[in-house]
N, C-alpha and C positions, 0 to 999 in steps of 0.2 A: 720369338723362333725358336725353331724346333733342328736341333743338330743331330742328324742320323749317323751313327758310326756304322760303317761299313766291313771294319775288319781288314787286314792284308786280302790283294788278289792274290789267286790262285795260279798256275801255271791253263789252267782250263779257260780261265776267266782271261787272261789276259791273252790267248788264242780265239774266243769268243768274241772278245771287244775290238781285236788291233788287229788280228791277221790279215795281212793283203794277198800274201800269195805261198807258198811255199814249193819249192822247187830242188830236184835232184839234179844236183852238176856233173856228179861221177859218182861212182858205186860208194866211194865212202865220205861224202860231200854233200851236206844237204844245204841251202838256204832259205831262210825263213825272214818274211820281209814284211813289217808292223808298219803301223801310224808313226809317224814321225817327231809324236813329244816327248817332251824332256820325261813326262810321267811313264811311258811305256819303255823310254830309257832304261829309266831306273829300276823300273821292277822288272824286265829283262833279264837285267845284271844281276839283280838280288836272285830271282829265281833260277838261273841257268846259270850262274856262273860264281856262285857261292857256294852252291850244295856240291861237296865230289862225291854224289850218290854212285857214278857209276865210274870207274879211275882210266877207263879206256875210252870211253867216250867225250873230244872237248868243243868246249863255246866259247866263241867271242862273238862280242856287240860290238858294231860299229853304225855309222851313220855313212848314207851311201845317197846320192836325190831324193833328200828330204823325205827318208823314211829310216827307221832304225832295224839294220839287215844282223839276225841273227847265222853267225859259220856255225854249221853242227859236222864233225868230223867223226868218223867211225871207223874200224879195220874195215877195209875192202871183203875180207871174207866175211863180214859181217851186214849183210846188208839189211838183215829183218830188223834189226834197229833200228836204222832211220825211218825205214818202212811203217815199223811200229807208229814212230813220233809223227812223221805226217799223216796216218791215217786219225791219229789222236787230235793234230793239231786240227784236221780237215771239219772233225766231227764235232768239234766243240761248240757246243751252244746252239747244234741242232736239235 
C-alpha cells in the first residue's frame, strides 16, 4: 500500500475544492460559504484566522446550516480588498 503525502492545503486549494458561494453582504462584509466538513473548517481556521497578514481585515469562521461560513470584514473605504478576494476565490481551480 502506498500513501501519498499531499502536504498542507493552500487558500487556493480550499477555494477550488470546497467553496460553495461568495456573497458581498455590505461594502465591508463578505461571506464565504464552504462545504461543512470538519477538515474544511480546520483548514479555513488555519489559513484565514491564524496569519495576521493584513491587520485591518478580519476573518471569523463558524458553522451555519451545514456549511462552514467565513465572515470577512474590511474597512468600507477599501472595497477593493474584498473584491480581490472574491475574484481569487471564484477563479481558483478554473
